[in-house]
Each structure stands twice: as structure tokens, then as C-alpha cells.
N, C-alpha and C positions, 0 to 999 in steps of 0.2 A: 749754598754749596750742598751737593748731594752726599749723603753718608749712607753707609750700610751698618745697621745694628745687628749684632749677633747675640741673641738672648740665650743664656746658658740653660741647658737641660729643659727645653720647652718643646713639646710636641703638641701643637694645637689640635684640639678635638679629642685627644685621648683622655681616658678617665683620669681625673685629678689634675688635668692641665687646662689652661684657658682656651677659649674658642678664638678663632681668627678675628671675629668681631670684637671681642674683649681686648685682644692685642692691639688692633688698629685704634680702638677707642682710647686706650692708654697713651698711645703716641700722639693722637690728636689732642687729648687733654694736656699733654706735656708741651704743646706748642710746636710739634713737628708738623711741617707742611707736607701734604700729599703722601702720607705713609702708605707704602705698598708692600704687603707681605709677599715673600717668595717661598714657595713650597709650604710645608707645614712644620718647619723645624725651628721657628723663632728667628728667622732672618727677615729684616724689614729694611726697605730702602726709603729714605725720607729726605726732604729738603730742610735745611736749617742748621743750627749749631749742634755739634756733637754732644754737648752737655745736656741737651734736651732728652737724649736717650736715657740718661740717668733719672730724669724726672719721670719718664715713661715707666721705668722700673718701679719707682715709688708709687705711681698710679696703679700699676698692676697689683702691688702689695696691698694698697688701700682698698681697692674695689673687688679684687678677685681673691685676695688672701694668698697670693702667690709671690713669694720673694725669689727673685732671680737676678743674677749679675748680668749686666749688659756691657758688651765691648763694641767699640765702633772703629771703623776705618772710613776714610773718604772713598767714594766710588772710584776716584782716580787711582788711589792706592791699591784697591782690589783689582782694578783693571791692569795695573802694572805687574802685580804678582801673577795674575793669570797670563799675561803676555810673556813673562819670564819663564813660566813653568809648563804651560799648556803644550808647547811643541815637543816636550820630552817624551820619548817612547814609553816611559813608565808613568805618565801623567795620571792615569786612572788610579794609581796607588798613592798619589800625593794628597796631602791635606794641609789646610791652613789652620793653625791653632792660635787663638787669641788669648792674651793674659794681661794682667794689670801691671806687670813689671816692665822694666827697661829692656833693652836689647839683651838677649841671651847670648852668652859667649859660647861658641861652638867648640869647646875644648874637649879633652879626653873624658873629663868627669861627666859632662852633659851627654856625650855620645855613649858612654858606658851605661848611663841611666836609660837612654833611648834603646840601646841594644837589649837591655833586659825586657823591654816591652815590644820587641820585634819591629823596631823602626830606626831610621837614621835621620838626624836633623840636617837639613840641606841649606837653609837660608833663614835669615833672621832680620828683623827690624824692630823698632820700638813697639812693644806690645804684641808682636806676632812672630811665629815660626812656621816655616814650611818643612814638612817631614815626608819621608818615603816609608810606607808600610811594607812589611815583608810580603803580604798577600793582599789581593784586591778585596774591597769591601770590608776592610778592617779600619778601625780608628783607634790608634794606640798613643797618639801624642798628648792627648788631654791629661792622662795621669802622669806622663813624663813631665810636662810643664807645671802641673800642680805640685809635683814633688820638688822640682827645681826652684820654683818661686815661693812655695808655701802658701799659695793662694789659688782660688778657683780659675779654671780655664775652660774654653769651649772650642770645638773644632768643626770644620765643614770640609767635606771632600772637594778636591780640586774640580772634579767633573760638575759638581753643583755650582761652583763659582764660575766655571766656564759658561754654563747655561744662564746664570744670572747676568753676567756681562753681555752675553749675546742677546738676551731678551731686552735689555735696556738700550742696546745699540739700535734696536728696531723702533724705539719710541722717540 
């Protein structure tokens, strides 16, 4: 099964971050088949079990001294989220945030927290939320989800995910 791994706070090639080659090597060492990085933001598509992404995180820590959380969704789940949200006129301001918790309840408390960070929570599933930012090119949901769950989270803009799904449809 194809999965998408989202490595938290990783910008390949920047000072203090791993290279793309190191990232791919960690996924290979972890037993992920055919890992393909997408852009330079720590997004990796691979074949195999989702649990292997956690092994890749441990390999990164062991070999590159970089400890990062990794969240995964199946490629099908990412495709479904893109299909649901890409047609929206405000799609450029939407982002997917992944977290280690269960489904977030989109109640007044969660929306108030989101409002303090200039976003609105729109959709949720187990381990993910789609939000709408007040302005383009902002990423506000990561701190919202970290506050709501008490644990790390990571986000990718919907335009990035649209490009990811489109690029994989061509292969």
C-alpha cells in the first residue's frame, strides 16, 4: 500500500537539516519500498506498512542526529482529502495538519483556539484536520493542533497536496 509520510519540521538541505539523500536512505533502511521525496519539506511517498515511517524517524535520529516526528496517511486518504477540498474557491488558503491524536471535535472550544491563530477548522479525521487560514501563504493550524492535543503536529498546504496527488496520478 502507498503511504505519504509527513516529517515534522524538516526542510531538506537547509543548515541543520538532513539532505534529501539522508532522508531517502532512512526510509530505505526502515524497509520502506521505493521512497520518493516530494518537494523539500519532509514529505515522502513510499510503499509498505505505515509503521515503517516510524522506523525511518529512528534511522534519521541514529544516523543524522535529527529527531523528528513522522505522521502518515495512505495515499488514498490524501487523495480523498484533496478531492473534497481542492474544488473550493478558497483552496489556496487551506492546509492539512497531521497530529498523533484521535479525531478532533470541531466544537466551540476548538474553533475559538483556531480563531486566535487566524484560521477555522473545517474537516477532521483520525490524526488530521483541514483548516482555512485567514490569508494566503499562512500556516496557522500547527500551533492550534499542538495546543488542542498537547503533542507535536505538522502541516502541508492544500496546493502542495494537490500537486503531490497530480504528480502521482501521472506515474
